[in-house]
TORKOL-4160 file (C-alpha; in steps of 0.2 Angstrom, whole numbers, padded with zeros to 4 digits, m for minus):
308
<pt num="1" X="0000" Y="0000" Z="m0001"/>
<pt num="2" X="0004" Y="0018" Z="m0005"/>
<pt num="3" X="0011" Y="0028" Z="0011"/>
<pt num="4" X="0000" Y="0043" Z="0007"/>
<pt num="5" X="m0017" Y="0035" Z="0001"/>
<pt num="6" X="m0017" Y="0028" Z="0019"/>
<pt num="7" X="m0015" Y="0050" Z="0025"/>
<pt num="8" X="m0025" Y="0054" Z="0012"/>
<pt num="9" X="m0039" Y="0038" Z="0018"/>
<pt num="10" X="m0033" Y="0043" Z="0038"/>
<pt num="11" X="m0040" Y="0063" Z="0034"/>
<pt num="12" X="m0054" Y="0058" Z="0028"/>
<pt num="13" X="m0059" Y="0047" Z="0040"/>
<pt num="14" X="m0054" Y="0060" Z="0053"/>
<pt num="15" X="m0067" Y="0072" Z="0046"/>
<pt num="16" X="m0078" Y="0062" Z="0039"/>
<pt num="17" X="m0078" Y="0073" Z="0021"/>
<pt num="18" X="m0067" Y="0072" Z="0005"/>
<pt num="19" X="m0072" Y="0090" Z="0002"/>
<pt num="20" X="m0063" Y="0092" Z="0018"/>
<pt num="21" X="m0050" Y="0082" Z="0020"/>
<pt num="22" X="m0045" Y="0089" Z="0000"/>
<pt num="23" X="m0044" Y="0107" Z="0011"/>
<pt num="24" X="m0035" Y="0100" Z="0026"/>
<pt num="25" X="m0020" Y="0088" Z="0015"/>
<pt num="26" X="m0019" Y="0104" Z="0000"/>
<pt num="27" X="m0024" Y="0092" Z="m0015"/>
<pt num="28" X="m0037" Y="0091" Z="m0026"/>
<pt num="29" X="m0054" Y="0083" Z="m0021"/>
<pt num="30" X="m0053" Y="0070" Z="m0037"/>
<pt num="31" X="m0037" Y="0063" Z="m0030"/>
<pt num="32" X="m0044" Y="0059" Z="m0015"/>
<pt num="33" X="m0058" Y="0051" Z="m0023"/>
<pt num="34" X="m0046" Y="0038" Z="m0034"/>
<pt num="35" X="m0032" Y="0035" Z="m0019"/>
<pt num="36" X="m0049" Y="0028" Z="m0011"/>
<pt num="37" X="m0055" Y="0017" Z="m0027"/>
<pt num="38" X="m0035" Y="0011" Z="m0025"/>
<pt num="39" X="m0035" Y="0008" Z="m0009"/>
<pt num="40" X="m0053" Y="m0001" Z="m0012"/>
<pt num="41" X="m0047" Y="m0010" Z="m0026"/>
<pt num="42" X="m0032" Y="m0018" Z="m0017"/>
<pt num="43" X="m0040" Y="m0023" Z="m0002"/>
<pt num="44" X="m0055" Y="m0030" Z="m0012"/>
<pt num="45" X="m0066" Y="m0019" Z="0002"/>
<pt num="46" X="m0078" Y="m0006" Z="0001"/>
<pt num="47" X="m0071" Y="0008" Z="0012"/>
<pt num="48" X="m0082" Y="0025" Z="0013"/>
<pt num="49" X="m0099" Y="0025" Z="0010"/>
<pt num="50" X="m0105" Y="0039" Z="0003"/>
<pt num="51" X="m0121" Y="0051" Z="0012"/>
<pt num="52" X="m0130" Y="0069" Z="0013"/>
<pt num="53" X="m0115" Y="0077" Z="0025"/>
<pt num="54" X="m0100" Y="0068" Z="0016"/>
<pt num="55" X="m0093" Y="0049" Z="0021"/>
<pt num="56" X="m0097" Y="0037" Z="0033"/>
<pt num="57" X="m0084" Y="0023" Z="0036"/>
<pt num="58" X="m0086" Y="0004" Z="0034"/>
<pt num="59" X="m0079" Y="m0006" Z="0048"/>
<pt num="60" X="m0065" Y="m0011" Z="0034"/>
<pt num="61" X="m0064" Y="0005" Z="0033"/>
<pt num="62" X="m0062" Y="0010" Z="0051"/>
<pt num="63" X="m0051" Y="m0004" Z="0052"/>
<pt num="64" X="m0042" Y="0002" Z="0041"/>
<pt num="65" X="m0041" Y="0021" Z="0047"/>
<pt num="66" X="m0033" Y="0014" Z="0065"/>
<pt num="67" X="m0020" Y="0003" Z="0057"/>
<pt num="68" X="m0018" Y="0019" Z="0046"/>
<pt num="69" X="m0015" Y="0031" Z="0062"/>
<pt num="70" X="0000" Y="0016" Z="0070"/>
<pt num="71" X="0006" Y="0015" Z="0054"/>
<pt num="72" X="0011" Y="0032" Z="0050"/>
<pt num="73" X="0015" Y="0037" Z="0068"/>
<pt num="74" X="0030" Y="0025" Z="0067"/>
<pt num="75" X="0033" Y="0029" Z="0050"/>
<pt num="76" X="0034" Y="0050" Z="0056"/>
<pt num="77" X="0044" Y="0043" Z="0071"/>
<pt num="78" X="0056" Y="0033" Z="0063"/>
<pt num="79" X="0060" Y="0045" Z="0051"/>
<pt num="80" X="0063" Y="0061" Z="0065"/>
<pt num="81" X="0076" Y="0046" Z="0074"/>
<pt num="82" X="0083" Y="0044" Z="0057"/>
<pt num="83" X="0086" Y="0064" Z="0058"/>
<pt num="84" X="0091" Y="0063" Z="0072"/>
<pt num="85" X="0107" Y="0052" Z="0070"/>
<pt num="86" X="0111" Y="0062" Z="0054"/>
<pt num="87" X="0112" Y="0078" Z="0060"/>
<pt num="88" X="0112" Y="0076" Z="0081"/>
<pt num="89" X="0127" Y="0073" Z="0092"/>
<pt num="90" X="0116" Y="0052" Z="0092"/>
<pt num="91" X="0124" Y="0036" Z="0088"/>
<pt num="92" X="0135" Y="0022" Z="0092"/>
<pt num="93" X="0156" Y="0019" Z="0087"/>
<pt num="94" X="0168" Y="0006" Z="0087"/>
<pt num="95" X="0188" Y="0014" Z="0091"/>
<pt num="96" X="0196" Y="m0002" Z="0088"/>
<pt num="97" X="0216" Y="0000" Z="0094"/>
<pt num="98" X="0230" Y="m0011" Z="0101"/>
<pt num="99" X="0226" Y="m0013" Z="0119"/>
<pt num="100" X="0244" Y="m0005" Z="0127"/>
<pt num="101" X="0241" Y="0010" Z="0114"/>
<pt num="102" X="0223" Y="0010" Z="0123"/>
<pt num="103" X="0228" Y="0006" Z="0140"/>
<pt num="104" X="0237" Y="0027" Z="0138"/>
<pt num="105" X="0224" Y="0036" Z="0127"/>
<pt num="106" X="0208" Y="0031" Z="0129"/>
<pt num="107" X="0204" Y="0032" Z="0149"/>
<pt num="108" X="0205" Y="0052" Z="0149"/>
<pt num="109" X="0197" Y="0053" Z="0132"/>
<pt num="110" X="0186" Y="0041" Z="0137"/>
<pt num="111" X="0181" Y="0051" Z="0151"/>
<pt num="112" X="0178" Y="0066" Z="0144"/>
<pt num="113" X="0170" Y="0061" Z="0129"/>
<pt num="114" X="0156" Y="0051" Z="0137"/>
<pt num="115" X="0152" Y="0065" Z="0148"/>
<pt num="116" X="0151" Y="0078" Z="0134"/>
<pt num="117" X="0141" Y="0069" Z="0121"/>
<pt num="118" X="0130" Y="0058" Z="0132"/>
<pt num="119" X="0119" Y="0051" Z="0114"/>
<pt num="120" X="0134" Y="0043" Z="0108"/>
<pt num="121" X="0138" Y="0026" Z="0114"/>
<pt num="122" X="0157" Y="0018" Z="0111"/>
<pt num="123" X="0166" Y="0002" Z="0109"/>
<pt num="124" X="0179" Y="m0003" Z="0111"/>
<pt num="125" X="0190" Y="m0014" Z="0100"/>
<pt num="126" X="0207" Y="m0025" Z="0101"/>
<pt num="127" X="0219" Y="m0030" Z="0093"/>
<pt num="128" X="0235" Y="m0030" Z="0082"/>
<pt num="129" X="0237" Y="m0014" Z="0071"/>
<pt num="130" X="0235" Y="m0026" Z="0057"/>
<pt num="131" X="0219" Y="m0035" Z="0066"/>
<pt num="132" X="0209" Y="m0018" Z="0068"/>
<pt num="133" X="0218" Y="m0009" Z="0052"/>
<pt num="134" X="0207" Y="m0026" Z="0044"/>
<pt num="135" X="0191" Y="m0023" Z="0055"/>
<pt num="136" X="0189" Y="m0002" Z="0050"/>
<pt num="137" X="0192" Y="m0008" Z="0030"/>
<pt num="138" X="0178" Y="m0022" Z="0036"/>
<pt num="139" X="0167" Y="m0010" Z="0044"/>
<pt num="140" X="0167" Y="m0017" Z="0058"/>
<pt num="141" X="0177" Y="m0004" Z="0067"/>
<pt num="142" X="0173" Y="0015" Z="0063"/>
<pt num="143" X="0190" Y="0024" Z="0069"/>
<pt num="144" X="0206" Y="0015" Z="0071"/>
<pt num="145" X="0220" Y="0019" Z="0078"/>
<pt num="146" X="0236" Y="0011" Z="0072"/>
<pt num="147" X="0255" Y="0011" Z="0074"/>
<pt num="148" X="0264" Y="0013" Z="0057"/>
<pt num="149" X="0251" Y="0007" Z="0045"/>
<pt num="150" X="0250" Y="0003" Z="0029"/>
<pt num="151" X="0240" Y="0011" Z="0017"/>
<pt num="152" X="0225" Y="0007" Z="0007"/>
<pt num="153" X="0214" Y="0016" Z="m0004"/>
<pt num="154" X="0199" Y="0011" Z="0006"/>
<pt num="155" X="0207" Y="0020" Z="0022"/>
<pt num="156" X="0211" Y="0037" Z="0024"/>
<pt num="157" X="0225" Y="0039" Z="0037"/>
<pt num="158" X="0228" Y="0054" Z="0050"/>
<pt num="159" X="0241" Y="0056" Z="0059"/>
<pt num="160" X="0237" Y="0056" Z="0079"/>
<pt num="161" X="0252" Y="0058" Z="0086"/>
<pt num="162" X="0271" Y="0050" Z="0088"/>
<pt num="163" X="0279" Y="0036" Z="0100"/>
<pt num="164" X="0297" Y="0029" Z="0098"/>
<pt num="165" X="0301" Y="0008" Z="0103"/>
<pt num="166" X="0318" Y="0008" Z="0116"/>
<pt num="167" X="0327" Y="m0001" Z="0127"/>
<pt num="168" X="0322" Y="0006" Z="0144"/>
<pt num="169" X="0325" Y="0002" Z="0163"/>
<pt num="170" X="0321" Y="0004" Z="0181"/>
<pt num="171" X="0327" Y="0025" Z="0183"/>
<pt num="172" X="0335" Y="0015" Z="0199"/>
<pt num="173" X="0349" Y="0008" Z="0188"/>
<pt num="174" X="0347" Y="0019" Z="0170"/>
<pt num="175" X="0365" Y="0024" Z="0166"/>
<pt num="176" X="0374" Y="0039" Z="0164"/>
<pt num="177" X="0376" Y="0049" Z="0150"/>
<pt num="178" X="0391" Y="0045" Z="0140"/>
<pt num="179" X="0398" Y="0032" Z="0151"/>
<pt num="180" X="0401" Y="0019" Z="0138"/>
<pt num="181" X="0407" Y="0005" Z="0151"/>
<pt num="182" X="0395" Y="0007" Z="0162"/>
<pt num="183" X="0379" Y="0006" Z="0148"/>
<pt num="184" X="0391" Y="m0012" Z="0142"/>
<pt num="185" X="0389" Y="m0017" Z="0157"/>
<pt num="186" X="0369" Y="m0015" Z="0162"/>
<pt num="187" X="0366" Y="m0021" Z="0147"/>
<pt num="188" X="0377" Y="m0036" Z="0148"/>
<pt num="189" X="0369" Y="m0039" Z="0167"/>
<pt num="190" X="0355" Y="m0044" Z="0160"/>
<pt num="191" X="0342" Y="m0051" Z="0155"/>
<pt num="192" X="0332" Y="m0042" Z="0140"/>
<pt num="193" X="0315" Y="m0044" Z="0141"/>
<pt num="194" X="0305" Y="m0039" Z="0124"/>
<pt num="195" X="0289" Y="m0045" Z="0115"/>
<pt num="196" X="0297" Y="m0057" Z="0102"/>
<pt num="197" X="0280" Y="m0056" Z="0090"/>
<pt num="198" X="0282" Y="m0035" Z="0088"/>
<pt num="199" X="0293" Y="m0029" Z="0072"/>
<pt num="200" X="0299" Y="m0015" Z="0082"/>
<pt num="201" X="0306" Y="m0025" Z="0097"/>
<pt num="202" X="0316" Y="m0039" Z="0085"/>
<pt num="203" X="0323" Y="m0026" Z="0076"/>
<pt num="204" X="0332" Y="m0018" Z="0091"/>
<pt num="205" X="0337" Y="m0033" Z="0097"/>
<pt num="206" X="0344" Y="m0037" Z="0082"/>
<pt num="207" X="0354" Y="m0018" Z="0081"/>
<pt num="208" X="0360" Y="m0023" Z="0097"/>
<pt num="209" X="0365" Y="m0040" Z="0091"/>
<pt num="210" X="0376" Y="m0029" Z="0078"/>
<pt num="211" X="0382" Y="m0017" Z="0092"/>
<pt num="212" X="0389" Y="m0033" Z="0101"/>
<pt num="213" X="0378" Y="m0026" Z="0114"/>
<pt num="214" X="0365" Y="m0040" Z="0116"/>
<pt num="215" X="0365" Y="m0047" Z="0134"/>
<pt num="216" X="0368" Y="m0065" Z="0134"/>
<pt num="217" X="0350" Y="m0072" Z="0145"/>
<pt num="218" X="0335" Y="m0065" Z="0132"/>
<pt num="219" X="0319" Y="m0067" Z="0144"/>
<pt num="220" X="0303" Y="m0064" Z="0127"/>
<pt num="221" X="0285" Y="m0061" Z="0130"/>
<pt num="222" X="0270" Y="m0063" Z="0121"/>
<pt num="223" X="0265" Y="m0045" Z="0125"/>
<pt num="224" X="0272" Y="m0028" Z="0130"/>
<pt num="225" X="0261" Y="m0026" Z="0145"/>
<pt num="226" X="0269" Y="m0042" Z="0153"/>
<pt num="227" X="0284" Y="m0034" Z="0147"/>
<pt num="228" X="0282" Y="m0020" Z="0155"/>
<pt num="229" X="0275" Y="m0028" Z="0173"/>
<pt num="230" X="0295" Y="m0038" Z="0172"/>
<pt num="231" X="0302" Y="m0023" Z="0168"/>
<pt num="232" X="0295" Y="m0015" Z="0182"/>
<pt num="233" X="0297" Y="m0027" Z="0192"/>
<pt num="234" X="0317" Y="m0026" Z="0193"/>
<pt num="235" X="0319" Y="m0044" Z="0182"/>
<pt num="236" X="0328" Y="m0036" Z="0168"/>
<pt num="237" X="0329" Y="m0022" Z="0156"/>
<pt num="238" X="0316" Y="m0023" Z="0141"/>
<pt num="239" X="0309" Y="m0015" Z="0126"/>
<pt num="240" X="0298" Y="m0006" Z="0125"/>
<pt num="241" X="0287" Y="0008" Z="0116"/>
<pt num="242" X="0292" Y="0024" Z="0127"/>
<pt num="243" X="0272" Y="0030" Z="0129"/>
<pt num="244" X="0267" Y="0012" Z="0136"/>
<pt num="245" X="0283" Y="0011" Z="0147"/>
<pt num="246" X="0280" Y="0030" Z="0154"/>
<pt num="247" X="0259" Y="0027" Z="0158"/>
<pt num="248" X="0254" Y="0024" Z="0174"/>
<pt num="249" X="0273" Y="0026" Z="0178"/>
<pt num="250" X="0280" Y="0042" Z="0176"/>
<pt num="251" X="0296" Y="0042" Z="0181"/>
<pt num="252" X="0301" Y="0024" Z="0186"/>
<pt num="253" X="0305" Y="0019" Z="0169"/>
<pt num="254" X="0318" Y="0028" Z="0158"/>
<pt num="255" X="0328" Y="0026" Z="0140"/>
<pt num="256" X="0342" Y="0015" Z="0148"/>
<pt num="257" X="0353" Y="0028" Z="0134"/>
<pt num="258" X="0353" Y="0038" Z="0123"/>
<pt num="259" X="0365" Y="0031" Z="0113"/>
<pt num="260" X="0355" Y="0015" Z="0110"/>
<pt num="261" X="0345" Y="0011" Z="0094"/>
<pt num="262" X="0327" Y="0017" Z="0094"/>
<pt num="263" X="0314" Y="0013" Z="0082"/>
<pt num="264" X="0298" Y="0028" Z="0077"/>
<pt num="265" X="0281" Y="0025" Z="0080"/>
<pt num="266" X="0271" Y="0034" Z="0069"/>
<pt num="267" X="0254" Y="0034" Z="0079"/>
<pt num="268" X="0241" Y="0033" Z="0063"/>
<pt num="269" X="0221" Y="0039" Z="0065"/>
<pt num="270" X="0213" Y="0026" Z="0051"/>
<pt num="271" X="0193" Y="0028" Z="0044"/>
<pt num="272" X="0186" Y="0022" Z="0030"/>
<pt num="273" X="0187" Y="0035" Z="0014"/>
<pt num="274" X="0166" Y="0031" Z="0012"/>
<pt num="275" X="0163" Y="0033" Z="0030"/>
<pt num="276" X="0145" Y="0040" Z="0034"/>
<pt num="277" X="0149" Y="0056" Z="0040"/>
<pt num="278" X="0135" Y="0062" Z="0051"/>
<pt num="279" X="0136" Y="0076" Z="0066"/>
<pt num="280" X="0140" Y="0065" Z="0081"/>
<pt num="281" X="0155" Y="0055" Z="0068"/>
<pt num="282" X="0161" Y="0071" Z="0066"/>
<pt num="283" X="0159" Y="0075" Z="0081"/>
<pt num="284" X="0169" Y="0058" Z="0086"/>
<pt num="285" X="0183" Y="0061" Z="0075"/>
<pt num="286" X="0187" Y="0078" Z="0082"/>
<pt num="287" X="0188" Y="0073" Z="0099"/>
<pt num="288" X="0201" Y="0058" Z="0096"/>
<pt num="289" X="0211" Y="0069" Z="0084"/>
<pt num="290" X="0209" Y="0083" Z="0099"/>
<pt num="291" X="0216" Y="0071" Z="0113"/>
<pt num="292" X="0229" Y="0064" Z="0101"/>
<pt num="293" X="0236" Y="0083" Z="0100"/>
<pt num="294" X="0236" Y="0083" Z="0119"/>
<pt num="295" X="0246" Y="0072" Z="0122"/>
<pt num="296" X="0256" Y="0073" Z="0106"/>
<pt num="297" X="0273" Y="0079" Z="0115"/>
<pt num="298" X="0280" Y="0065" Z="0122"/>
<pt num="299" X="0283" Y="0068" Z="0141"/>
<pt num="300" X="0299" Y="0077" Z="0147"/>
<pt num="301" X="0307" Y="0065" Z="0157"/>
<pt num="302" X="0305" Y="0043" Z="0165"/>
<pt num="303" X="0304" Y="0032" Z="0148"/>
<pt num="304" X="0297" Y="0049" Z="0138"/>
<pt num="305" X="0313" Y="0058" Z="0138"/>
<pt num="306" X="0328" Y="0052" Z="0130"/>
<pt num="307" X="0338" Y="0062" Z="0141"/>
<pt num="308" X="0348" Y="0058" Z="0153"/>
């Protein structure tokens, strides 16, 4: 059934007169007559009976008018809700990121954003940077925070901030600048703790081996958080992104020595080229980049600084 015909019929049933209904709707009376005829033909039922003062709704016509009121109310409500999703700060978005990256990026962002945008729902999706990037491509994630991602024709990449993977240790055991013997002794004391699945960590291990600075004892882990916990516990020195080493324990861990290899990281925010850019989508994107800008400078001191 045509929704326009239902609106016409409901108006006729409400006023009980074709002329008055046509005036109310701003259409010609023959248009209403034709609409009623099409409904009657479609439903194979008499819906209106003419009388000297206008029209009388038949029992089937009354049932249709009642149903039309419910259907049209639902349509109007749906239109308002969709317009709200398009133009107002209403929506649900999935943010994807690596667990360690999210641990220092998301808490302050979520706390402020959820307070300010109470009608926007945020869901967090965890995975490796490669997994997050693929989830954005597959439309499972709206905004991805990824480290050194490969470009993709279907993605927009915006740099959020930078980091670096470095050799870190407890501040109470860091080597002094220029003291090569102290540095070598600290490293060879070992063990060296690192996440073996992270490319940057493996690159630094290879670089240390090339410099003849690799300790004999190596402890490999499955993730950065466990590496950090072991280094904090004094098990040995570790290879970590500087921001990961710093969050929650500022000043406890430091870059072991500025002369040691470091691998730069670019943290990018990615989203699909064809993303549906509603008002809520735009606000969420702007809030993520604004928060990234606030944390962009690598913190002075601790593992955030290579200046000893």
